[in-house]
C-alpha positions in Angstrom: -37.6 -10.0 27.3 -35.6 -6.6 26.5 -34.7 -5.5 22.6 -31.2 -4.0 22.2 -31.9 -0.5 20.0 -29.6 -1.3 16.9 -26.6 1.1 16.7 -27.5 4.3 14.5 -24.9 3.9 11.4 -22.0 6.4 11.2 -21.3 8.6 8.5 -18.2 9.2 6.6 -17.8 12.7 8.0 -18.3 11.9 11.0 -15.9 8.9 11.1 -13.4 10.9 9.0 -13.3 13.3 12.2 -13.1 10.6 14.2 -9.6 9.4 12.6 -8.1 13.2 12.2 -8.5 13.4 16.1 -6.5 9.8 16.9 -4.1 9.7 14.1 -0.8 11.5 14.9 0.7 14.3 12.9 4.5 14.3 11.1 6.5 17.6 10.6 4.7 18.0 7.4 1.3 18.3 9.3 0.4 14.7 7.7 -1.4 12.6 9.3 -0.1 9.2 9.8 -1.5 5.6 9.3 -5.0 7.1 9.2 -6.2 3.4 8.3 -5.2 1.7 11.1 -3.0 -0.8 9.3 0.4 -0.5 10.5 -1.4 -1.2 14.1 -2.1 -4.7 12.9 -0.5 -7.5 14.0 2.0 -9.6 11.9 0.7 -13.6 11.8 4.7 -13.9 12.0 5.2 -12.0 15.3 2.4 -13.7 16.9 3.3 -17.4 15.9 7.2 -17.1 16.6 7.2 -15.6 20.0 4.3 -18.5 21.1 6.1 -21.3 19.3 9.8 -20.2 20.8 8.2 -19.9 24.5 6.4 -23.7 23.6 9.3 -25.4 23.1 11.7 -23.7 25.5 9.7 -24.2 28.6 9.2 -28.2 26.7 12.8 -28.6 26.7 13.5 -27.1 30.0 10.3 -29.4 31.6 11.5 -32.4 29.7 15.1 -32.2 31.3 13.7 -31.0 34.5 14.7 -27.4 34.9 11.0 -26.4 34.9 8.1 -28.0 36.3 5.6 -29.6 34.1 7.6 -32.6 33.0 4.1 -34.6 32.6 2.7 -32.0 29.9 6.7 -31.9 28.2 6.1 -34.0 25.2 2.6 -32.1 24.2 4.9 -29.0 24.3 7.2 -30.2 22.4 4.9 -31.4 19.8 3.5 -27.9 19.3 6.1 -25.7 20.0 8.1 -27.4 17.5 6.2 -26.8 14.1 5.4 -23.2 16.0 8.6 -22.0 16.2 9.2 -23.3 12.0 6.3 -21.9 10.9 6.8 -18.6 12.5 10.6 -18.1 10.9 9.0 -19.1 7.7 6.2 -16.3 8.3 9.3 -14.1 9.1 11.3 -14.9 6.2 8.3 -14.6 3.7 6.9 -11.1 5.1 6.7 -8.0 3.5 6.2 -5.2 5.7 3.7 -2.7 5.3 4.2 0.7 3.4 3.3 4.2 5.5 0.5 5.5 4.7 0.3 9.4 5.3 -2.8 11.8 4.9 -4.1 15.1 4.8 -6.5 15.6 7.0 -8.8 17.3 4.2 -8.2 14.3 2.1 -9.4 11.5 4.8 -12.6 13.6 4.6 -12.6 12.8 0.8 -12.0 9.9 0.6 -15.4 7.9 1.3 -16.8 10.2 -1.0 -14.3 10.1 -3.9 -12.0 7.6 -3.7 -12.1 5.1 -6.4 -11.8 1.5 -6.1 -8.8 0.8 -7.3 -7.3 4.0 -4.9 -8.8 1.7 -1.9 -7.7 -1.4 -2.9 -3.6 0.0 -3.0 -4.1 1.5 0.0 -5.9 -1.2 1.6 -3.1 -4.1 -0.1 0.3 -2.0 0.6 -1.0 -0.8 3.9 -0.9 -4.5 5.4 1.6 -7.6 5.9 1.8 -9.4 3.0 3.6 -12.6 3.0 4.9 -14.6 -0.6 5.5 -11.4 -2.4 9.0 -9.5 -3.0 7.4 -6.0 -3.4 4.1 -4.3 -3.0 2.4 -4.4 -6.4 4.9 -6.7 -7.7 2.4 -8.1 -10.5 1.2 -4.2 -11.4 4.7 -3.3 -12.2 5.5 -5.8 -14.1 2.7 -5.4 -16.7 3.5 -1.4 -16.4 7.5 -1.8 -17.1 7.2 -5.4 -18.7 10.6 -6.8 -17.4 13.3 -8.1 -19.4 10.9 -7.5 -22.4 11.0 -6.0 -26.0 10.3 -1.8 -24.9 10.5 -3.0 -21.2 12.8 -2.5 -18.4 15.1 -4.8 -17.0 14.0 -5.9 -13.2 16.9 -5.2 -11.8 15.9 -1.7 -12.5 12.5 -2.3 -11.1 11.1 0.5 -8.8 10.3 0.3 -5.4 6.8 1.2 -3.7 8.2 2.7 -0.5 5.2 5.1 0.9 1.3 6.2 0.1 -0.1 9.5 0.5 -3.4 11.1 0.1 -3.8 14.7 -0.6 -6.3 17.2 -2.0 -5.2 18.3 -5.3 -8.2 21.2 -6.9 -10.8 19.5 -5.2 -10.4 15.8 -5.7 -9.0 13.2 -4.0 -5.2 12.1 -4.7 -3.4 8.8 -4.0 0.3 9.4 -4.6 2.7 6.5 -4.9 5.9 6.7 -3.9 8.7 5.1 -5.6 12.7 4.7 -5.1 14.2 4.2 -8.1 17.7 3.5 -9.2 19.2 6.1 -11.3 19.8 4.3 -14.4 15.6 4.0 -14.5 15.7 7.2 -16.8 12.6 10.1 -15.9 11.4 9.2 -19.6 10.4 5.7 -18.6 8.4 6.9 -16.1 6.8 9.7 -18.3 6.3 8.1 -21.2 3.5 5.5 -19.7 1.6 8.2 -17.8 -1.0 7.0 -20.3 -0.8 3.5 -19.2 -0.5 4.1 -15.3 -3.5 6.0 -15.9 -5.8 2.7 -18.0 -3.8 0.1 -15.3 -5.4 2.1 -12.1 -8.5 3.5 -13.6 -11.3 4.4 -14.5 -11.8 7.5 -12.7 -8.7 9.1 -12.5 -5.5 10.0 -13.9 -1.9 9.7 -13.4 0.6 12.2 -13.1 4.2 11.7 -13.0 6.7 14.0 -10.4 10.0 13.3 -10.3 11.9 13.3 -6.9 15.2 13.0 -5.5 14.9 9.3 -4.3 12.7 8.7 -7.7 9.1 9.4 -8.9 5.9 9.8 -6.9 3.1 8.5 -9.1 -0.1 10.8 -8.1 -3.7 8.8 -8.9 -5.7 12.1 -9.1 -9.3 11.6 -8.9 -11.5 13.1 -12.3 -10.3 13.1 -16.0 -7.1 14.9 -16.7 -7.7 18.6 -17.6 -4.8 19.3 -19.2 -5.9 16.5 -21.9 -7.8 17.3 -25.0 -10.9 16.8 -25.0 -12.5 13.5 -26.5 -12.8 14.6 -30.6 -10.8 17.8 -30.0 -8.1 17.8 -32.7 -5.0 17.4 -31.0 -2.5 20.5 -31.1 -0.3 18.8 -33.7 -3.6 18.9 -36.2 -4.3 22.1 -35.6 -1.0 23.4 -36.4 -1.4 21.3 -39.3 -4.9 22.5 -40.4 -3.4 26.5 -39.8 -0.6 26.1 -42.3 -2.8 24.9 -44.5 
């Protein structure tokens, strides 16, 4: 009896280099789908064709168009519910967003990315069922739809993509949102601290206006522009000087 030697663990650096080598690159130099999430098979895409084949062949065999009349009933029994389930899943399916990554960001992901950043990336880069949009519950809490100090639900922004970047040596996950023109930039910027708290700890949020809406960058580490804890704010400093 021979014992197999256990496989050596793959280092994060080696894994990152492998991912970079295999991923496709877009025109801006970003790697596409470094998680491999878009390659994952949609459940609806598997169940619906299978059910359709069983149902079609079952009907054909039942009416003598195809061989196998003795198993036609079994094919119909399994094919009909599988087809209905496939259509239901397809209707409720929410496709993953595209993840684009700077090569150097992939290398920092393992070392710096927070648990929340990893969760956002994993949840939004896979097929989901029953959700109206990605981060639906998070946006509900952040923008308090249809409530005082909130915004109408019809103005809810939509997550359309994720980017991994390195900013100041820090791993950064950028959420790309489209938004209607009626959703003012002020509605985003006044919630910057709220985004930081919600997606924290270990990050600070940065709002960046775009043509399609807003990019929200979740940058690892504390905000370097924020006043240190216990330090007086600028307004307090000015008031103290005037006195």
